[in-house]
C-alpha positions as a Markdown table, in Angstrom:
| # | Residue | x | y | z |
|---|---|---|---|---|
| 1 | Unk | 4.3 | 31.9 | 0.1 |
| 2 | Unk | 1.8 | 29.7 | -1.9 |
| 3 | Unk | 1.4 | 26.1 | -1.3 |
| 4 | Unk | 2.7 | 24.3 | -4.4 |
| 5 | Unk | 1.0 | 21.2 | -5.8 |
| 6 | Unk | 2.3 | 19.2 | -8.7 |
| 7 | Unk | -0.1 | 16.9 | -10.5 |
| 8 | Unk | 2.0 | 14.3 | -12.2 |
| 9 | Unk | 0.3 | 12.0 | -14.6 |
| 10 | Unk | 0.7 | 9.8 | -17.7 |
| 11 | Unk | -2.3 | 9.5 | -20.1 |
| 12 | Unk | -2.5 | 7.1 | -23.0 |
| 13 | Unk | -6.0 | 8.0 | -24.3 |
| 14 | Unk | -6.5 | 11.4 | -22.6 |
| 15 | Unk | -8.7 | 10.0 | -19.8 |
| 16 | Unk | -6.2 | 10.5 | -17.0 |
| 17 | Unk | -5.3 | 13.9 | -18.5 |
| 18 | Unk | -9.0 | 15.0 | -18.1 |
| 19 | Unk | -9.0 | 13.8 | -14.5 |
| 20 | Unk | -5.6 | 15.7 | -13.9 |
| 21 | Unk | -7.1 | 18.9 | -15.4 |
| 22 | Unk | -10.1 | 18.7 | -13.0 |
| 23 | Unk | -7.9 | 17.9 | -10.0 |
| 24 | Unk | -5.8 | 21.0 | -10.9 |
| 25 | Unk | -9.0 | 23.1 | -11.1 |
| 26 | Unk | -10.1 | 21.9 | -7.7 |
| 27 | Unk | -6.7 | 22.5 | -6.2 |
| 28 | Unk | -6.5 | 25.9 | -7.7 |
| 29 | Unk | -9.9 | 26.8 | -6.2 |
| 30 | Unk | -8.2 | 26.9 | -2.8 |
| 31 | Unk | -6.9 | 30.3 | -1.9 |
| 32 | Unk | -3.1 | 30.4 | -1.6 |
| 33 | Unk | -2.5 | 27.2 | -3.7 |
| 34 | Unk | -0.5 | 27.1 | -6.9 |
| 35 | Unk | -1.2 | 23.9 | -8.8 |
| 36 | Unk | 0.7 | 22.8 | -11.9 |
| 37 | Unk | 0.3 | 19.8 | -14.3 |
| 38 | Unk | 3.3 | 17.7 | -15.4 |
| 39 | Unk | 2.7 | 14.9 | -17.9 |
| 40 | Unk | 5.3 | 12.1 | -17.8 |
| 41 | Unk | 6.8 | 11.7 | -21.3 |
| 42 | Unk | 5.8 | 8.7 | -23.4 |
| 43 | Unk | 9.5 | 7.6 | -23.5 |
| 44 | Unk | 11.9 | 8.5 | -20.8 |
| 45 | Unk | 15.3 | 9.9 | -21.7 |
| 46 | Unk | 18.4 | 7.7 | -21.4 |
| 47 | Unk | 19.5 | 10.1 | -18.6 |
| 48 | Unk | 16.4 | 9.3 | -16.5 |
| 49 | Unk | 16.5 | 5.6 | -17.3 |
| 50 | Unk | 20.1 | 5.4 | -16.3 |
| 51 | Unk | 19.3 | 6.9 | -12.9 |
| 52 | Unk | 16.5 | 4.5 | -12.1 |
| 53 | Unk | 18.8 | 2.3 | -10.1 |
| 54 | Unk | 20.1 | 5.2 | -8.0 |
| 55 | Unk | 19.1 | 5.1 | -4.3 |
| 56 | Unk | 16.1 | 7.3 | -3.6 |
| 57 | Unk | 16.7 | 10.7 | -2.0 |
| 58 | Unk | 14.7 | 11.9 | 0.9 |
| 59 | Unk | 13.4 | 15.1 | -0.9 |
| 60 | Unk | 9.8 | 13.7 | -0.9 |
| 61 | Unk | 9.7 | 12.5 | 2.7 |
| 62 | Unk | 6.9 | 14.1 | 4.7 |
| 63 | Unk | 5.2 | 15.6 | 1.6 |
| 64 | Unk | 1.5 | 14.8 | 0.9 |
| 65 | Unk | 0.6 | 12.7 | -2.1 |
| 66 | Unk | -2.6 | 11.5 | -3.6 |
| 67 | Unk | -3.4 | 9.2 | -6.5 |
| 68 | Unk | -5.9 | 9.0 | -9.4 |
| 69 | Unk | -6.2 | 6.4 | -12.1 |
| 70 | Unk | -8.0 | 4.9 | -15.1 |
| 71 | Unk | -8.5 | 1.2 | -15.9 |
| 72 | Unk | -10.0 | -0.6 | -18.8 |
| 73 | Unk | -13.2 | -1.9 | -17.1 |
| 74 | Unk | -15.2 | -2.4 | -13.9 |
| 75 | Unk | -13.3 | -5.0 | -12.0 |
| 76 | Unk | -10.2 | -3.9 | -14.0 |
| 77 | Unk | -8.2 | -3.3 | -10.9 |
| 78 | Unk | -8.8 | 0.3 | -9.7 |
| 79 | Unk | -8.2 | -0.5 | -6.1 |
| 80 | Unk | -5.3 | -2.8 | -6.9 |
| 81 | Unk | -3.8 | 0.0 | -8.9 |
| 82 | Unk | -4.3 | 2.4 | -6.0 |
| 83 | Unk | -2.8 | 0.0 | -3.4 |
| 84 | Unk | 0.2 | -0.7 | -5.7 |
| 85 | Unk | 0.9 | 3.0 | -6.2 |
| 86 | Unk | 0.6 | 3.7 | -2.4 |
| 87 | Unk | 3.6 | 1.4 | -1.8 |
| 88 | Unk | 5.8 | 3.7 | -3.9 |
| 89 | Unk | 4.7 | 6.7 | -1.8 |
| 90 | Unk | 5.6 | 4.8 | 1.3 |
| 91 | Unk | 9.1 | 4.0 | 0.0 |
| 92 | Unk | 9.6 | 7.8 | -0.3 |
| 93 | Unk | 8.2 | 8.5 | 3.1 |
| 94 | Unk | 5.3 | 10.5 | 1.7 |
| 95 | Unk | 2.0 | 11.1 | 3.5 |
| 96 | Unk | -0.9 | 9.5 | 1.5 |
| 97 | Unk | -4.0 | 11.7 | 1.5 |
| 98 | Unk | -7.0 | 9.6 | 0.3 |
| 99 | Unk | -10.4 | 11.3 | -0.3 |
| 100 | Unk | -12.2 | 8.7 | 1.7 |
| 101 | Unk | -15.9 | 9.2 | 1.6 |
| 102 | Unk | -15.6 | 13.0 | 1.6 |
| 103 | Unk | -17.2 | 13.2 | -1.9 |
| 104 | Unk | -20.5 | 12.3 | -0.2 |
| 105 | Unk | -23.4 | 10.8 | -2.2 |
| 106 | Unk | -21.3 | 10.7 | -5.4 |
| 107 | Unk | -19.3 | 7.9 | -3.9 |
| 108 | Unk | -22.4 | 5.7 | -3.7 |
| 109 | Unk | -23.8 | 6.2 | -7.1 |
| 110 | Unk | -25.2 | 2.8 | -8.2 |
| 111 | Unk | -27.3 | 3.7 | -11.3 |
| 112 | Unk | -24.3 | 4.5 | -13.6 |
| 113 | Unk | -20.9 | 3.0 | -14.2 |
| 114 | Unk | -18.5 | 5.1 | -12.2 |
| 115 | Unk | -14.8 | 4.9 | -11.5 |
| 116 | Unk | -12.9 | 6.1 | -8.4 |
| 117 | Unk | -12.9 | 4.9 | -4.8 |
| 118 | Unk | -12.0 | 6.2 | -1.4 |
| 119 | Unk | -8.4 | 6.0 | -2.5 |
| 120 | Unk | -8.8 | 8.6 | -5.3 |
| 121 | Unk | -10.7 | 9.7 | -8.4 |
| 122 | Unk | -10.9 | 7.3 | -11.3 |
| 123 | Unk | -12.5 | 6.5 | -14.6 |
| 124 | Unk | -12.9 | 3.6 | -17.0 |
| 125 | Unk | -11.3 | 3.9 | -20.4 |
| 126 | Unk | -12.8 | 0.8 | -22.0 |
| 127 | Unk | -11.2 | 0.4 | -25.4 |
| 128 | Unk | -10.3 | 4.1 | -25.3 |
| 129 | Unk | -13.6 | 5.4 | -26.6 |
| 130 | Unk | -15.3 | 6.0 | -23.2 |
| 131 | Unk | -14.7 | 9.5 | -21.8 |
| 132 | Unk | -14.8 | 10.3 | -18.1 |
| 133 | Unk | -18.3 | 11.0 | -17.0 |
| 134 | Unk | -19.4 | 14.3 | -15.4 |
| 135 | Unk | -19.6 | 12.5 | -12.0 |
| 136 | Unk | -16.0 | 11.2 | -12.4 |
| 137 | Unk | -14.8 | 14.7 | -13.3 |
| 138 | Unk | -16.7 | 16.2 | -10.3 |
| 139 | Unk | -15.0 | 13.6 | -8.1 |
| 140 | Unk | -11.6 | 14.6 | -9.6 |
| 141 | Unk | -12.3 | 18.3 | -8.9 |
| 142 | Unk | -13.3 | 17.4 | -5.3 |
| 143 | Unk | -10.1 | 15.4 | -4.9 |
| 144 | Unk | -8.0 | 18.4 | -6.0 |
| 145 | Unk | -9.8 | 20.8 | -3.7 |
| 146 | Unk | -9.7 | 18.4 | -0.8 |
| 147 | Unk | -6.0 | 17.5 | -1.3 |
| 148 | Unk | -5.1 | 21.2 | -1.6 |
| 149 | Unk | -6.8 | 22.1 | 1.6 |
| 150 | Unk | -4.9 | 19.3 | 3.5 |
| 151 | Unk | -1.6 | 20.2 | 1.9 |
| 152 | Unk | -2.1 | 23.9 | 2.9 |
| 153 | Unk | -2.9 | 22.8 | 6.5 |
| 154 | Unk | 0.2 | 20.6 | 6.6 |
| 155 | Unk | 2.4 | 23.5 | 5.2 |
| 156 | Unk | 0.9 | 25.9 | 7.8 |
| 157 | Unk | 1.8 | 23.5 | 10.7 |
| 158 | Unk | 5.4 | 23.1 | 9.6 |
């Protein structure tokens, strides 16, 4: 049975969607992995909003999770965004899978503006006109591939 990976995202300008697509490509490049995208709707239905106060279920406990993000600028809070998101994963008992420095030299690029961190892939949106760079998309692909390989190992050990 294939390891299923769901890439859940919201994208205002399309920047995060591009990262999500690359993460899916990376995850799908791992044999035995079925990766799917799911975009969070712009406006949640009354049904979903009405259930937000319901106690969390344990369905996500023990499952791997990763994060990726976009902010407006350098110093715009990418690591703060990551750390804040991680708290939600913890509340559900999920296993956070960071990319660490596994992206190699791409993590240390200093000549060009680059989003992302050891927590996950990232980009800078600016006023919405800046698109993710090739290096940022490569990091997203790497994250998808790396995450899928870890998820597959975890599933195999269950």
